[in-house]
N, C-alpha and C positions, 0 to 999 in steps of 0.2 A: 781586753776590752775598756771602750767608755761608754758608759750612759748618758744619752743626750736628754736633759731633762727641762721642764718650761720654767724659767728664772720666774722672779715676782714681776709684777705685772705695772706696779703702782698699787696705789693707798685705795683701796676698795674695789680693784679689779681682781677676780678670782679666778677667771677662765678667757679663754681666747678661742678663737677659729684658725684653724691651720688655711690660710689664703692660699698657697702654694709650697711646693719642694722648687730649691732652686738646683738640687742635684736628684737623681735619680737611685735608686736603691741598687746596690752593686757600684756605685761611683766610687771612684777615687777622690778624696778630700784631703787638703791642706788648711791648717790649721788657720783660723780668722777666716775664713772661707764663709761666707754667705750658705748656710745650710736650709734653711725656710724662713716662710715669710707669716708672720702672726696677725691675725685684726682680732682688735678684743673692740667694746662697747665704744670707746671712746678716740683711740688710735689704733695704728699700725706698727709694728717695730720687726726687724731683723733679728734670726739669730745664729751667731756667727759658730764656727766648729772650734772647740777648744782643744783641739788635737787630730793629726793627719791620722789617716785610715781610711777603710773600705767603708763606707754608708750602706746602715741595715736600717729601712724605716721599717717602725714598727706601727706610728698612726699617718693613716691617708688625707690627703687636702682634702678640708672641709668638713673634717671630724672637731668635734669641739673637745681644748682639751682645758686642765685645771691646772694649778701652779704645780710643782713636783711631778706630773705626769710623764711618764718615759715614751717619749717619741719616737727614739733612735735609738741604737748603738753603732758604735765607732769600733772597729776589729781593726787589730794589728793587723797591717798590708805593707805593700811598695811603699817607700816615701813615710811612713808612721814615723812620728814623731811622740816621745812622751809630754803629757802636759807637765806645767810649772807646779806644783804643791797648789791645787785648787781645792774647792769645797767638797762636799760630801759624795760627789760622784763617784770621787775617785776610790774609794773606802770598797765599794765588789768587786773591783780588779782579780783581789787575790782569789777571791772564788772562783775565778774562772779560770780556765786550764791554758791559757795562756803565759807565754813569758812573764813574771815579775820583773819588780825594779831593778835588779843588778845591770842590764844594758842601759835603759833610759839613762840613770845618770849621768856619764861618763858625757854622754850625745850633748844634751843641753847645755853643759858648762864653758867650752869654748863658743858657740855658736848663741847663746843670749847670756853671757854673764851678769850683768843689770838687773835679771829677773829671776834668774834660777838659781846661782848661787848662795848657798848658804852663808856667807858672812851681810848679806845684802837685806836676808829675810827680816832681825830686827828692825832696820829703820824703817821699812817700806811697813811692818804692822802697827810702826806708831802714826801711822797716816793714814791708810785703810788695809779691810781686811783684806787676806788673800782672797782672789775669786776674779771671774773673766768680769769687764766695761760692758756697761749697755752699750748698745750701737752709737747712741747719741753720743753717750761719753767718748767714745773712739774717735769717732768723729773729729771732734773736739780738739781732741789732744795729737791726733794727727794732723788735722788740718793746720795746726798751730806749735805742731811740734815740741809738745810738753813731754817732761818726766812724770809718769802718772803716780813714780815714789815721792815726788816732793808737795804734792798738793795735799791741803789737811781735808779729811772726809768727814761728812754730817750724815750718812747715809745709815739706813738700817743696819746693824750690825756692822759698821763700820765703813759702808759699801760708799764707792766713788761714788755721787751724783754730777748730773750737768751743771748744777745751781754750785759747787764746790770749784768745779772748773772756769765757770762764769765769773766767779769771786776771785778765783786765782789771779783770771786774765784782769779783771778790774784793778787789781792791786800791782799786777806787774805795769800796767798801764801808768797807771798814776805814779809809779817811780820813774818813771821813762820818759813823762810826760810830752815831751816832742814829740816821740817817734810813737805816738797811740795810736795815730790813725791806720799804721803801719799791719797790724794784726789782719784790719777788715777789709784790708787790700783784694781779698777773694772775691769780696760783695761785688766791685767793683764793675766786673764784665757783664753781670746780670741786667742792672739798673741800669747804666747807663744807656740800655736800647732804647728806654722811654723817651732819652732828653731831645733828640734831633728834630724828631716830629713835632712842632710847635702848636698849634691850635686845639687840634683833637682832643677830647677829655681822655678818650682811653689811652694814648700815650702817658698821659699825664698821672695817672695812678699804676703805672705796669706793673711798679714794685709790689702793687697786690694782686693786680689781675693778672701775673706771668702765670702762675699756676692753674688759673682757672681757663688757659686755653685749650688744652683737650678737655672736648665738649661733652661728650656723653657721661651721662649722670650716674648712668650705672651699667655693666658690663654686659654687654652680649652677646650668644654665641658666633661661632666663627660663620656658621652656615644656617641658614633656615632648613630645616628638614622640610624634603621633597612634600610639595602636596598638603602643607600645615599652614593654615590660615592665620594660626596662634601659636606661641612660642612661651613659656615658661621658665623663670629665671628665678633661682633663687634670691631673696632678698640677703645683702650682706649684715654682718653684725654694726656696722657704722650707720648703713641705712635706716635699722630697726630702730637704731637707739633716738637718731634724728628726729626720725617720726612720734618717737615718744616724746621726746621734750617738747616738741613743736603742739602734741596734742596738749602735754600735761603746761604746756605756758598759755594756750586757749583757756582752761579750765581752771587755772589756778591764781590767774590776774585780772586784773579788771586793764585791759589794754585798749589804748585809746590813743589817736594818732594828730598831730596835727602839722601845718606846713609850711612854707616860705620859700622866698628866690632869694637866689644869692648872683649877682652881679659880679663874675668871675674874671673882669677884665682886670684888676690888679693885682692880684697874685699871677696872672700871665705875663705881664708886663715885669713884676719885678723875679718870675724863673726867668723869662728871656737875657735880663740883664745880667743875673749873675749866675746860671748854669753852669757856664764853663770855668769860673773861675772858684766857685763850688766842688766842682767833680775834682779838679787840680787840687784842691786842698783840701778837700776831705774822703775824696776815692771813693764816691759815690753820687749816683745821680741827684738831681733836685728835685722832685716829682709835687704833686700837690698834696698827696696823703698826709705827707708832714704839716702843711698848713691847716689842714679842717684837725688833725688831731692835738695841732697845740690850742686851735680855737675852742676844741672838746674840752681840753684840760681847764683853761680859761672858764670856760660856764660852768662846770664841772665843780670849781673853787667857791664860784659866789652861788651856784643852785645845790648844795649842796644833797639835796634828797635824790638827785636823779641819781646819783652816785653810791646810793644807800641800797638796802634789803631789807624784806623784811623777815624776821625770824622768831615764829611763835607771836607772841603775844608784843616782841620786842621791835624796834626799829635801829639797824646795826647802820652806822656812819661810818664811811670811811674816811681819810684823811690823806688816801694816798690814792692812786689813779693805777689800775691793773686794768688796759685799754687792751679789750680785744678787736681783730681784724678779721673779718669774715675773709675767707678763701674758699674758689671755688675748686673742685678737684675732679677726680676721676670717680674718683669712692665718693662722692658727697660734699655737703657744704661742713668744713670746720673751720673752727675759732681759737687759733692760736690766739696768747695772749704776751702782751708789752708790758714785760713787768716794771713797776713803778717811773712811769710817761713821764710823769708829774719833774720826775730829776734831767731829762735826755732834752739835751739841744734838738735842732733841727736833723744835722748831720747823724746825732743816736738815733733817733726817731727813725728817717730814711734806711739805716744799715742795718738794725734790730728787725723792722718790718721785710726787709730785703732777704736776710736770713730765714726768718720763718716761714716765710714766702718758698723759698726755696726748698724747705723744710719738706713743707707742705704737699709741694709739686712733686717729691720723691718719694711721698709715703715714709717718709720718716721724723713725722711730730713723735714725739714721746707723752706720755699723760700729763708731765710736768708743763708740757709746753701749753698745754690745753685747759689747766686749770687756774682757779682762781681771778677771773675775769670781773670787772665791776662796772663795765661797762664797754656797747661794742659799736664799731662803728663800717656796716655793712655797704660797699660797694657795687649797686647794679648798674651804673653806669657803663662798665664795663663789657656790657652787654645789648648797650643801647637801649633800655629803660628812659624814659621817661618821667616816671613817677610811680610808688608804690608803698606799698605800708609795711615795713618791715616788721620781722615778730621778733619777740622779746626773747631773751636767751638764759632763761632761770636759773640762779634766781636774782639777778638784774633788773633792774626798775627802769631801763634806757634803754634804745638802742638809736642809732642817728641814719638814716638811710641817704644816703648819696645819689645821685643820677646823672645820667648825659647833658655835657656841656651843651645848649645848642642856640645859636645867634637867635635872636628875636628883637622884633620891636617893643622896646621900652619906653615912657615917656618921662623924660631929666629935664627940668629946669621950662619944662612945656615946651620941650620942643622934642619929637619922634627920634629918636636914636636907635640904632642896632648893638646890641651887646652882648656876649657869650655869660647865658644865663645858664642856670644850674638849679632847679628845683630839689630840697632838702626836707627830709619828714625824718622828726622825732616821736618814736611809738613808746608809753612809757607805761607804768603800771599806776593806775588812777587812784587806787586805794593807798598808796604813798606820795604822787606828785598830783597837784592842783593844777588847773589848765594854768592860770597865772604866772605858775614857777615853768610850767613846759613852754609856754607860749616867748617869755623872758630866756628860757636858756636859749632857744633856737632863735631870738633876736641876736640876743651876745654870739653866735655863732656867727651870724650873718655880718656885725659890726665888725668881726675879728678878718673874717678872710675878705670883705671889702675893702680893710682899710690893714693892711697888715701889720703896718706900724704899730698898730695899736697892742700885738703881740709881743714886739720888741721892748715896749716903752710902756707895759703893763697898765694899761689905760684904758 
């Protein structure tokens, strides 16, 4: 018998809620099949089966569980397979009345020689501790066809983290140079969709807006009880956390918002001219988001206070940009983080935003995907918003709100012309950022977007 326990959920996360069971009590499960979905304050994650057998559920959906809690047992049954040497959960097995270890060892040896055979253990232990992979790590490894035993681990207790896998991919790409774009090809089918429809604003940022297509912000019962004028639905942990952070932002920061408008005809023309060649070369569609991301990076370098944060009596200035991109999902608003965005090209930005958006859409963002942001971009234009005041994402000091692109009459060289215009809004912490700095920051973004050559020439 194998005990299913709650693994580490990430730094500072000690408990979660069982959102749903993917399998029912008494079902036969196979190794690596998803058993349940956990929802913490920061993200949701799937817990896979570490061995095959018959599932016996201990904790029900909706219950709150802590790290290490027993949530189910997997009994030996038809098709059961012995788990490779895993962590402590295997220890209780001898105490049960089930068949001990004699039958299992011969079985895994021919079928899973690279993982379970004794000779391979020492090198694997040198790179990472024996133990299950997190869903995010497993997805990356399967997507890129990697051997986890060849990747150096840096996680707690020697566990393999998503950052380790991404670093391994970066090093492999650097070694291969020319084929560097090949691993990112799977992102292509999702992002090109926004390409063909040209003028409208929503398609242009579809790499971010795709996850937001499912509209309902909160789960609702399948049917309203007969004769009832009200319905009561339990608030999810993520929704509770969102509410807490929004209220905290209003109470702890002096939030002020400044506005400007941007003529988007320049980037629309540039995108129309190069989108096909960009797609062919990089395997990802060219959207508007990479232009705004690069413009923000330029502005953050010139006005570092917007990229800083207040920590007690100190101000922490960052010499890097971890760019948060707000994404609407069925569970609520999440802000995955593009790390070291200042080092990325347009193609790298588009690819990483599309990858994170896909994870958000599938509810597979990990805690690491959401932590450490220094500045955020929120795009309300995908919902048709013409103007809004975004709320800070604590402890950040700035957030840029993008909005719907709409053709409006404007005066240029004393002539009234029609141009595709977008209102933009910068909300900032007035304790740290002065009005002059905020206005200068927003004007710099306007200049970079209206004249994209400024970004390329760094002027």
